[in-house]
C-alpha positions as CSV (number, residue, x, y, z in Angstrom):
1,X,32.1,21.4,-9.2
2,X,29.5,20.2,-11.9
3,X,26.0,20.4,-11.0
4,X,24.5,17.0,-10.2
5,X,22.3,15.3,-13.2
6,X,18.8,15.4,-13.0
7,X,17.3,11.8,-12.5
8,X,14.0,10.7,-12.9
9,X,12.2,7.5,-12.6
10,X,9.3,6.6,-15.0
11,X,7.2,3.8,-14.0
12,X,5.2,2.2,-17.0
13,X,1.7,0.9,-15.8
14,X,-0.4,1.4,-18.8
15,X,-0.9,-2.3,-19.6
16,X,-4.3,-4.5,-19.5
17,X,-2.5,-7.3,-17.5
18,X,-4.9,-9.8,-19.5
19,X,-3.1,-12.8,-18.5
20,X,-3.5,-12.0,-14.7
21,X,-7.6,-12.2,-15.5
22,X,-10.4,-10.5,-13.3
23,X,-10.8,-7.5,-15.3
24,X,-8.6,-5.3,-13.2
25,X,-5.1,-4.6,-14.5
26,X,-2.5,-6.2,-12.2
27,X,-0.9,-3.1,-11.2
28,X,-4.0,-1.9,-9.7
29,X,-4.8,-5.3,-7.9
30,X,-4.4,-5.4,-4.0
31,X,-0.8,-6.2,-2.6
32,X,-0.5,-6.1,1.1
33,X,-3.2,-3.6,1.6
34,X,-2.1,-1.1,-1.4
35,X,-2.4,-1.6,-4.9
36,X,0.7,-2.8,-6.6
37,X,1.5,0.4,-8.4
38,X,1.9,2.2,-5.1
39,X,5.1,-0.2,-4.1
40,X,7.5,0.8,-6.4
41,X,6.6,4.7,-6.7
42,X,7.0,4.6,-3.0
43,X,10.6,3.1,-3.5
44,X,11.5,5.7,-6.1
45,X,9.9,8.5,-4.2
46,X,11.7,7.4,-1.2
47,X,15.2,7.4,-2.5
48,X,17.7,10.4,-2.4
49,X,18.8,10.3,-5.9
50,X,15.6,10.4,-7.8
51,X,14.5,13.7,-8.3
52,X,11.0,13.2,-9.8
53,X,8.9,10.2,-10.7
54,X,6.5,10.0,-13.4
55,X,4.0,7.2,-14.0
56,X,2.2,6.5,-17.3
57,X,-1.0,4.6,-17.2
58,X,-3.8,4.1,-19.5
59,X,-6.1,7.2,-20.4
60,X,-9.2,5.4,-18.4
61,X,-7.2,4.7,-15.4
62,X,-5.7,8.3,-14.7
63,X,-7.9,9.2,-11.9
64,X,-7.6,5.9,-10.3
65,X,-3.9,6.1,-10.3
66,X,-3.9,9.8,-9.2
67,X,-6.0,8.7,-6.2
68,X,-3.5,6.0,-5.3
69,X,-0.4,8.4,-5.6
70,X,-1.9,11.7,-4.5
71,X,0.5,14.4,-5.6
72,X,2.2,12.1,-8.0
73,X,2.9,12.8,-11.3
74,X,0.6,10.7,-13.8
75,X,0.1,11.0,-17.2
76,X,-1.8,8.7,-19.9
77,X,0.3,6.2,-21.7
78,X,-0.2,4.6,-25.3
79,X,-1.6,1.6,-27.0
80,X,1.9,-0.5,-26.5
81,X,4.7,-0.4,-23.8
82,X,6.9,1.0,-26.3
83,X,4.7,3.9,-27.1
84,X,3.9,4.4,-23.3
85,X,7.9,4.6,-22.7
86,X,8.3,7.1,-25.5
87,X,5.2,9.4,-24.2
88,X,6.9,9.5,-20.7
89,X,10.3,10.2,-22.0
90,X,9.1,13.3,-24.0
91,X,7.6,14.7,-20.6
92,X,11.0,14.1,-18.8
93,X,12.9,16.0,-21.5
94,X,10.8,18.9,-21.3
95,X,11.4,18.8,-17.3
96,X,15.3,18.8,-18.1
97,X,15.8,15.2,-16.9
98,X,19.3,14.1,-17.6
99,X,18.9,10.3,-16.7
100,X,15.9,8.3,-16.4
101,X,15.3,4.7,-14.7
102,X,12.5,2.8,-16.5
103,X,10.8,0.5,-14.5
104,X,7.6,-2.0,-15.0
105,X,5.2,-1.4,-12.2
106,X,4.6,-5.3,-12.2
107,X,7.7,-5.5,-10.5
108,X,6.8,-4.1,-7.1
109,X,9.7,-5.1,-4.7
110,X,12.2,-2.6,-5.7
111,X,15.1,-2.0,-3.2
112,X,17.4,1.1,-2.7
113,X,20.2,-1.0,-3.2
114,X,19.1,-2.1,-6.9
115,X,18.7,1.4,-7.6
116,X,22.0,2.4,-6.3
117,X,23.5,-0.4,-8.6
118,X,21.7,0.6,-11.8
119,X,22.8,4.4,-11.1
120,X,26.4,3.1,-10.8
121,X,26.2,1.0,-14.0
122,X,25.3,4.4,-16.0
123,X,28.6,5.8,-14.8
124,X,30.5,4.2,-17.7
125,X,28.0,3.0,-19.9
126,X,24.7,4.5,-22.0
127,X,22.7,2.5,-19.7
128,X,22.6,-0.3,-17.1
129,X,19.9,-2.8,-16.0
130,X,19.6,-5.6,-13.2
131,X,20.2,-9.1,-14.5
132,X,20.1,-12.8,-12.5
133,X,22.0,-15.7,-14.0
134,X,19.9,-18.6,-15.1
135,X,19.6,-21.5,-12.8
136,X,17.2,-23.8,-14.5
137,X,17.8,-26.1,-17.3
138,X,16.8,-24.4,-20.6
139,X,15.1,-26.3,-23.5
140,X,13.1,-25.9,-26.5
141,X,9.5,-26.8,-26.7
142,X,8.5,-28.7,-30.0
143,X,4.9,-28.9,-29.7
144,X,4.6,-30.0,-25.8
145,X,7.6,-32.5,-26.7
146,X,11.1,-32.0,-25.2
147,X,13.4,-30.5,-28.1
148,X,17.1,-29.7,-27.7
149,X,18.6,-28.2,-24.6
150,X,19.8,-24.6,-24.8
151,X,23.1,-23.7,-23.4
152,X,22.9,-21.4,-20.3
153,X,26.3,-20.3,-20.4
154,X,26.3,-16.4,-20.9
155,X,22.5,-16.3,-20.5
156,X,20.9,-14.1,-18.2
157,X,17.3,-13.0,-16.8
158,X,16.9,-9.3,-17.3
159,X,14.9,-7.1,-15.0
160,X,14.0,-3.4,-14.5
161,X,14.5,-0.7,-13.7
162,X,17.0,-0.2,-16.8
163,X,18.7,2.9,-16.3
164,X,19.7,5.5,-19.5
165,X,21.2,8.6,-20.3
166,X,18.1,10.5,-21.5
167,X,19.5,11.4,-25.0
168,X,20.7,7.8,-25.5
169,X,17.0,6.2,-24.9
170,X,15.4,9.0,-26.7
171,X,17.4,8.2,-29.7
172,X,17.0,4.7,-29.7
173,X,13.3,5.0,-29.5
174,X,13.5,7.7,-32.4
175,X,15.2,5.0,-34.5
176,X,13.4,1.9,-33.5
177,X,11.0,0.5,-36.5
178,X,7.5,1.9,-36.1
179,X,6.0,-1.6,-37.1
180,X,8.3,-3.5,-34.4
181,X,7.5,-4.0,-30.9
182,X,10.3,-4.1,-28.2
183,X,10.1,-6.1,-24.6
184,X,12.3,-3.6,-22.9
185,X,14.4,-0.5,-23.7
186,X,17.9,-1.9,-23.3
187,X,17.7,-3.8,-26.5
188,X,16.4,-0.6,-28.1
189,X,19.7,1.0,-27.0
190,X,21.9,-1.6,-27.9
191,X,20.5,-2.1,-31.4
192,X,21.6,1.6,-31.8
193,X,25.1,0.6,-30.8
194,X,24.6,1.9,-27.4
195,X,26.4,0.1,-24.5
196,X,24.3,-1.3,-21.5
197,X,26.0,-2.3,-18.5
198,X,24.6,-5.4,-16.3
199,X,24.5,-5.3,-12.6
200,X,23.3,-7.6,-10.0
201,X,19.7,-8.1,-10.1
202,X,17.2,-9.1,-7.0
203,X,15.0,-12.2,-7.0
204,X,12.6,-10.0,-5.0
205,X,11.9,-8.1,-8.3
206,X,10.3,-11.2,-10.3
207,X,7.6,-9.9,-12.4
208,X,4.0,-10.6,-11.6
209,X,2.0,-11.8,-13.9
210,X,-0.2,-14.6,-13.4
211,X,-2.7,-14.9,-10.5
212,X,-0.4,-17.4,-8.5
213,X,2.4,-14.5,-8.8
214,X,0.4,-12.2,-6.8
215,X,-0.3,-14.7,-4.1
216,X,3.1,-15.4,-3.8
217,X,4.4,-11.9,-3.7
218,X,2.0,-11.1,-1.0
219,X,3.2,-13.9,0.9
220,X,6.7,-12.3,0.5
221,X,6.0,-9.3,2.0
222,X,7.4,-8.5,5.4
223,X,4.8,-7.8,7.8
224,X,5.2,-6.2,11.2
225,X,2.5,-7.2,13.8
226,X,1.6,-4.5,16.3
227,X,-0.7,-4.6,19.3
228,X,-1.9,-1.5,21.4
229,X,-4.4,-1.2,24.3
230,X,-7.3,1.3,24.6
231,X,-9.2,2.5,27.9
232,X,-12.1,4.9,28.3
233,X,-14.5,6.0,31.0
234,X,-17.8,8.0,30.8
235,X,-20.0,8.8,33.3
236,X,-23.8,7.7,33.4
237,X,-26.1,10.8,33.8
238,X,-30.1,11.0,33.1
239,X,-31.5,12.4,30.1
240,X,-28.8,11.0,27.9
241,X,-28.9,8.4,25.0
242,X,-26.5,5.4,25.8
243,X,-24.6,4.6,22.8
244,X,-22.5,1.3,23.0
245,X,-20.6,-0.2,20.6
246,X,-22.3,1.9,17.8
247,X,-25.6,0.5,18.9
248,X,-28.4,2.9,20.9
249,X,-29.5,0.6,24.2
250,X,-32.4,1.3,25.9
251,X,-31.6,2.4,29.4
252,X,-32.9,4.9,32.0
253,X,-29.5,6.6,31.8
254,X,-26.9,7.5,29.1
255,X,-23.0,8.6,28.8
256,X,-22.1,12.1,29.1
257,X,-19.5,13.5,26.8
258,X,-18.7,15.8,24.2
259,X,-19.8,13.6,21.3
260,X,-22.0,10.8,21.7
261,X,-19.7,9.5,24.7
262,X,-19.8,5.7,23.1
263,X,-17.0,4.4,25.6
264,X,-16.7,1.3,23.6
265,X,-15.7,2.8,20.7
266,X,-13.8,5.6,21.8
267,X,-11.2,2.8,23.6
268,X,-11.0,0.9,20.3
269,X,-10.4,3.8,18.6
270,X,-7.6,4.7,21.0
271,X,-6.2,1.3,20.6
272,X,-6.0,1.1,16.8
273,X,-4.3,4.6,16.9
274,X,-2.0,3.4,19.5
275,X,-0.8,0.5,16.8
276,X,0.4,3.3,14.4
277,X,1.9,5.7,17.3
278,X,-0.6,8.3,16.2
279,X,-1.8,9.7,19.5
280,X,-5.2,9.4,21.1
281,X,-8.6,10.3,20.1
282,X,-8.1,13.8,21.6
283,X,-5.4,14.5,19.3
284,X,-7.2,13.8,16.2
285,X,-11.0,14.9,17.7
286,X,-10.2,17.5,20.7
287,X,-13.1,18.0,22.9
288,X,-12.8,21.5,22.7
289,X,-13.9,21.6,19.2
290,X,-17.3,22.6,18.9
291,X,-17.8,20.6,15.4
292,X,-17.5,17.0,17.3
293,X,-20.5,18.1,19.9
294,X,-22.8,15.3,20.0
295,X,-20.8,13.6,16.9
296,X,-21.3,9.9,16.3
297,X,-18.2,8.0,17.5
298,X,-18.3,5.6,14.4
299,X,-16.4,8.4,12.7
300,X,-13.8,8.4,15.0
301,X,-13.4,4.7,14.6
302,X,-13.2,4.8,11.0
303,X,-10.6,7.5,11.0
304,X,-8.5,5.4,13.0
305,X,-8.9,2.3,10.5
306,X,-8.4,4.8,7.5
307,X,-5.0,5.7,9.3
308,X,-4.1,2.0,9.3
309,X,-5.0,1.5,5.8
310,X,-3.0,4.4,4.4
311,X,-0.1,2.8,6.0
312,X,-1.0,-0.3,4.0
313,X,-1.9,-2.0,7.4
314,X,-4.6,-4.6,8.0
315,X,-6.6,-5.1,11.1
316,X,-6.2,-8.5,12.0
317,X,-8.6,-8.6,15.5
318,X,-10.0,-6.4,18.1
319,X,-11.2,-7.5,21.7
320,X,-13.2,-5.3,23.8
321,X,-14.4,-5.6,27.5
322,X,-17.1,-3.5,28.6
323,X,-17.0,-3.0,32.5
324,X,-20.5,-2.0,34.3
325,X,-23.4,-3.1,36.4
326,X,-26.1,-2.2,33.9
327,X,-27.4,-2.4,31.3
328,X,-27.0,-6.2,30.7
329,X,-24.6,-6.4,27.3
330,X,-25.5,-9.7,26.5
331,X,-28.8,-9.1,24.7
332,X,-26.9,-6.1,23.0
333,X,-23.5,-8.0,21.9
334,X,-24.1,-9.5,18.6
335,X,-25.5,-6.1,17.3
336,X,-22.5,-4.4,18.8
337,X,-20.2,-6.9,17.0
338,X,-21.7,-6.4,13.8
339,X,-21.8,-2.8,14.0
340,X,-17.7,-2.5,14.9
341,X,-17.2,-5.1,11.9
342,X,-19.0,-2.8,9.5
343,X,-17.4,0.3,10.5
344,X,-13.9,-1.5,10.3
345,X,-15.0,-3.4,7.2
346,X,-13.6,-6.4,9.1
347,X,-15.1,-9.9,9.4
348,X,-17.2,-10.2,12.4
349,X,-15.2,-13.2,13.4
350,X,-12.3,-10.6,14.0
351,X,-14.4,-8.7,16.7
352,X,-14.5,-9.8,20.3
353,X,-16.6,-8.3,22.5
354,X,-17.2,-9.2,26.4
355,X,-18.7,-7.4,29.5
356,X,-18.0,-8.1,33.1
357,X,-18.8,-6.3,36.5
358,X,-16.7,-5.2,39.1
359,X,-19.0,-7.0,41.9
360,X,-20.3,-3.5,43.2
361,X,-17.0,-2.2,43.7
362,X,-15.8,1.4,42.3
363,X,-17.6,3.9,40.3
364,X,-18.8,1.1,37.8
365,X,-20.0,-1.0,40.6
366,X,-21.8,2.0,41.9
367,X,-23.6,2.6,38.6
368,X,-21.9,6.1,38.2
369,X,-20.3,5.2,34.7
370,X,-19.1,2.4,32.3
371,X,-15.4,1.9,31.2
372,X,-14.0,-0.3,28.3
373,X,-11.0,-1.8,27.7
374,X,-10.0,-2.6,24.1
375,X,-7.1,-4.4,22.5
376,X,-6.3,-4.2,18.6
377,X,-3.9,-6.2,16.6
378,X,-3.0,-5.1,13.3
379,X,-0.4,-5.8,10.5
380,X,1.9,-3.3,8.8
381,X,3.7,-4.2,5.5
382,X,7.3,-4.0,4.9
383,X,8.4,-3.1,8.4
384,X,6.6,0.2,8.2
385,X,7.3,2.8,10.5
386,X,4.6,4.7,11.9
């Protein structure tokens, strides 16, 4: 049995994205809570047929790209797309790669089905590329005046990833005139006499070029909404500080616990962890660990928020109900809302905080402790599993 060919993906992300404007290359812009670059890299990394993924970026963006793709293979690109691809191909040749899929980072919504079709198309050709038929009427622009209609029979819109046997695309780059640019690699292989198969493309692979494209791409993401609850109780005791909602409140008693015992932030932390099925606060910050003795609970809340952000999630809304007889929460409510919003990095309008009593019933009614109920609603992109 022959050994399986080593297959790599090469993501081209070294462009400046000047048509997008804003000073930040589009591949580093936020898309669904993640930099655009993340999405295609994740698609290749998740595909069982892809053995390695190399991303080439501008030299001054290396650290930024490596932070987005921790543990990923990132190398500097060149002054042009062609030079960036050529540099990437040299790295892959040294790594023993036999087939490569070259992809533009500005096409973030790459599906496993498209990867499968490109790989299948390469079986009987030097390369393969996804393409879509042209539906619109085509015409020439004669100085902003309608020119002649261009027949669309036999015309397709080409996309990436474009897959090649490595030797074929390396030879095509070596033979390409140094003073000429190429908009893609398939035309280079074809110029050298190579055969590039066309496979079914995907409308979701439209290239993001202008600001409106980015807005539309964000709207095309499939978002999954999740809601979870949290509940916590702490005992009131003498000689303790009273921290609630990240605010130090003057009171003759405070809450007792291993950390600062902020019952409101603890309940909210559990609610946020629940949205991504990440256990509870004790899972991440066990009370048996001495390093959390007297710790500020705001760091627990920010940890939960970061776990959500790491999945590309967004916190839509949080709601807390503090249950106690004393102290009065009303005078401190605005400060708590502001602090929670600050810790989570969200607008204050997305934080609801209420207080109630139990009409002197139960442990809260007797003034023995304070309880908090919390509900959090988040969105995760692409039906992400926790």
